[in-house]
C-alpha positions in Angstrom: 16.9 -50.0 -38.9 13.5 -50.0 -40.6 12.8 -47.7 -43.4 10.6 -45.3 -41.3 13.2 -45.5 -38.3 15.7 -44.1 -40.8 13.6 -41.4 -41.9 12.8 -40.3 -38.3 16.6 -40.5 -37.3 17.3 -38.1 -40.4 14.9 -35.6 -39.4 15.6 -36.2 -35.8 19.3 -35.5 -36.2 18.9 -32.4 -38.4 15.6 -31.1 -36.4 17.4 -27.9 -34.8 18.9 -26.9 -38.2 15.6 -27.4 -40.0 14.0 -25.2 -37.2 16.4 -22.4 -37.7 16.1 -22.5 -41.5 12.3 -22.3 -41.1 12.5 -19.5 -38.4 15.0 -17.2 -40.2 13.1 -17.8 -43.6 9.8 -16.7 -41.6 11.6 -13.7 -40.3 12.6 -12.7 -43.8 9.1 -13.1 -45.1 6.3 -12.5 -42.9 7.1 -9.3 -40.7 5.6 -6.0 -42.0 8.6 -4.4 -40.5 11.0 -6.5 -42.7 9.0 -5.7 -45.7 9.3 -2.0 -45.0 13.0 -2.5 -44.8 13.0 -4.1 -48.0 11.1 -1.1 -49.5 13.6 1.4 -47.8 16.6 -0.6 -49.3 15.0 -0.4 -52.8 14.6 3.2 -52.4 18.2 3.8 -51.4 21.5 3.3 -53.5 22.7 0.2 -54.9 25.2 -0.3 -52.0 22.2 -0.7 -49.7 20.8 -3.4 -51.8 24.3 -5.2 -52.3 24.7 -5.1 -48.5 21.2 -6.7 -48.1 21.9 -9.5 -50.7 25.4 -10.1 -49.0 23.7 -10.6 -45.6 21.1 -13.0 -47.0 23.7 -15.1 -48.9 25.7 -15.3 -45.5 22.5 -16.6 -43.8 22.0 -19.2 -46.6 25.6 -20.3 -46.3 25.5 -20.6 -42.6 22.4 -22.8 -42.8 23.7 -24.9 -45.6 27.0 -25.4 -43.7 25.7 -26.5 -40.6 23.2 -29.0 -42.2 26.0 -30.5 -44.4 27.9 -31.0 -41.0 25.0 -32.9 -39.4 24.2 -34.7 -42.7 27.9 -35.8 -42.8 27.6 -37.0 -39.2 24.5 -39.0 -39.8 26.1 -40.7 -42.8 29.3 -41.3 -40.9 28.6 -45.1 -40.6 29.5 -47.2 -43.4 26.4 -49.4 -43.4 24.0 -49.0 -46.3 21.3 -46.7 -46.2 17.7 -47.2 -47.6 17.3 -45.3 -51.0 14.6 -42.9 -49.8 16.3 -41.8 -46.5 19.6 -41.4 -48.4 18.1 -39.0 -50.9 16.3 -37.0 -48.3 19.4 -36.7 -46.3 21.6 -35.6 -49.2 19.0 -33.1 -50.3 18.2 -31.6 -47.0 21.4 -29.2 -46.9 20.8 -27.6 -50.3 17.0 -27.2 -49.6 17.5 -25.7 -46.2 20.4 -23.3 -47.4 18.3 -22.0 -50.3 15.0 -21.6 -48.6 15.9 -18.1 -46.8 16.8 -17.0 -50.4 13.5 -17.9 -51.8 11.7 -16.6 -48.7 13.4 -13.1 -49.0 12.9 -13.1 -53.0 9.1 -13.7 -52.7 8.9 -11.2 -49.8 10.5 -8.6 -51.9 7.9 -9.2 -54.7 4.9 -8.8 -52.2 6.6 -5.7 -50.6 5.7 -3.5 -53.8 3.7 -0.5 -52.9 0.1 -0.9 -53.9 -0.7 2.3 -56.2 -4.0 0.9 -57.6 -6.3 3.0 -55.6 -4.4 6.3 -56.3 -6.9 8.9 -57.8 -6.2 10.3 -61.2 -6.7 13.7 -59.5 -3.6 13.3 -57.7 -1.6 12.5 -60.8 -2.1 15.9 -62.4 1.1 17.6 -63.8 0.8 20.4 -61.1 0.3 17.9 -58.3 3.1 17.1 -55.9 1.9 13.5 -55.5 2.6 12.9 -59.0 6.4 13.0 -58.1 5.8 10.7 -55.0 3.7 8.3 -57.1 6.6 8.2 -59.7 9.1 7.5 -56.8 6.9 4.5 -55.5 6.6 3.2 -58.9 10.3 3.1 -59.1 10.6 1.6 -55.8 8.2 -1.2 -57.0 10.2 -1.9 -60.0 13.4 -2.1 -58.2 11.8 -4.5 -55.7 10.7 -6.6 -58.7 14.5 -6.6 -60.0 15.7 -7.5 -56.4 13.3 -10.3 -56.2 14.3 -11.9 -59.5 18.1 -11.5 -58.4 17.4 -13.4 -55.3 15.7 -16.2 -57.0 18.4 -16.6 -59.4 20.9 -16.6 -56.4 18.6 -19.2 -54.9 18.6 -21.4 -57.9 22.3 -21.3 -58.3 22.8 -22.0 -54.6 20.6 -24.9 -54.8 22.2 -26.1 -58.0 25.7 -25.7 -56.9 25.2 -27.2 -53.3 23.5 -30.1 -55.0 26.3 -30.8 -57.4 29.1 -30.3 -54.7 27.1 -32.4 -52.1 29.2 -35.6 -52.2 32.4 -33.7 -51.7 31.1 -31.4 -49.2 29.8 -34.3 -47.3 33.2 -36.0 -47.2 34.8 -32.7 -46.3 32.4 -32.1 -43.4 32.8 -35.6 -42.1 36.5 -34.9 -41.7 36.0 -31.5 -40.4 33.6 -33.0 -37.6 36.2 -35.5 -36.6 39.1 -33.2 -36.4 37.5 -29.8 -35.3 33.5 -29.6 -34.5 33.6 -32.8 -32.2 36.3 -31.7 -30.0 35.5 -29.8 -26.8 38.3 -27.3 -27.3 36.7 -26.3 -30.6 33.5 -25.7 -28.6 35.3 -23.5 -26.2 36.7 -21.7 -29.0 33.3 -21.1 -30.5 32.0 -19.9 -27.2 34.9 -17.5 -26.9 34.1 -15.9 -30.4 30.3 -15.5 -29.5 31.4 -13.9 -26.3 33.6 -11.5 -28.2 30.7 -10.7 -30.6 28.5 -10.1 -27.4 31.1 -7.7 -26.0 31.5 -5.9 -29.2 27.7 -5.1 -29.4 27.9 -4.1 -25.5 30.8 -1.7 -26.2 29.3 -0.2 -29.6 25.6 -0.4 -28.9 24.8 2.1 -31.4 27.7 2.4 -34.2 28.1 -1.3 -34.5 24.4 -2.1 -35.4 24.2 1.0 -37.5 27.2 -0.1 -39.7 25.8 -3.7 -39.9 22.3 -2.9 -40.7 19.3 -5.1 -39.9 20.1 -7.8 -42.3 23.7 -7.8 -41.2 22.7 -8.3 -37.5 20.2 -11.1 -38.6 23.2 -12.7 -40.5 25.6 -12.6 -37.4 22.7 -14.0 -35.4 22.2 -16.8 -37.9 26.0 -17.8 -37.9 26.2 -17.8 -34.0 23.0 -19.7 -33.9 23.8 -22.5 -36.2 27.4 -22.7 -34.9 26.0 -23.5 -31.6 23.4 -25.9 -33.2 26.1 -27.9 -34.9 28.1 -28.5 -31.6 25.2 -29.3 -29.6 23.8 -31.6 -32.1 27.0 -33.3 -32.7 27.1 -34.1 -28.9 23.7 -35.9 -29.1 23.4 -37.0 -32.6 22.0 -40.5 -33.0 23.7 -42.8 -35.6 21.2 -43.7 -38.3 22.2 -47.4 -38.2 22.0 -47.7 -34.2 19.4 -50.0 -32.8 
């Protein structure tokens, strides 16, 4: 394969997981409703923030895992790959996995309440708006803290997945061969997804309330990446195939 053909094959084989990473990152960054959820989480207790962080980490791991499985399948041939496409392919899982973390981190920073236009008259000692203003300032400080925490987690995730890249690709290749490429495992995955759907139908209120918005998004991402891995492995093109 020519150099550009190899690059096209790399992005072609991982196109769906790239789309998923960009989609989920966009959902964690752009919607005004999501930024309001960040503010609500910052205004509540630490447990709410911890649940939010946990959900976003699950999202990042699911995307990284799926990207690693597809990268391993692309590298399954023993023929030599050009240096550029090889580096791109080995970096993609770490980049795609950490992207949602950075998107959420910068969204937290941009979600801070704007208090620049508050009139000094509202901040008098006997004004009820003084207390509300102080609360909003506290929310802003918490959001900045959450932003830096997510940035730290994102950097740690990128560094860790990059360092473990070679070993992870080897394990992923074996997992593809033993599990993910087998029709029986696809049926099992579909069964798990059906079970999740049934749970949401049986508990349409209590389950979403227990999981929270970010928990639901994490489950959605796990389900979406699982199906993406199976379907991509069925149609993936060897990077060395003419």
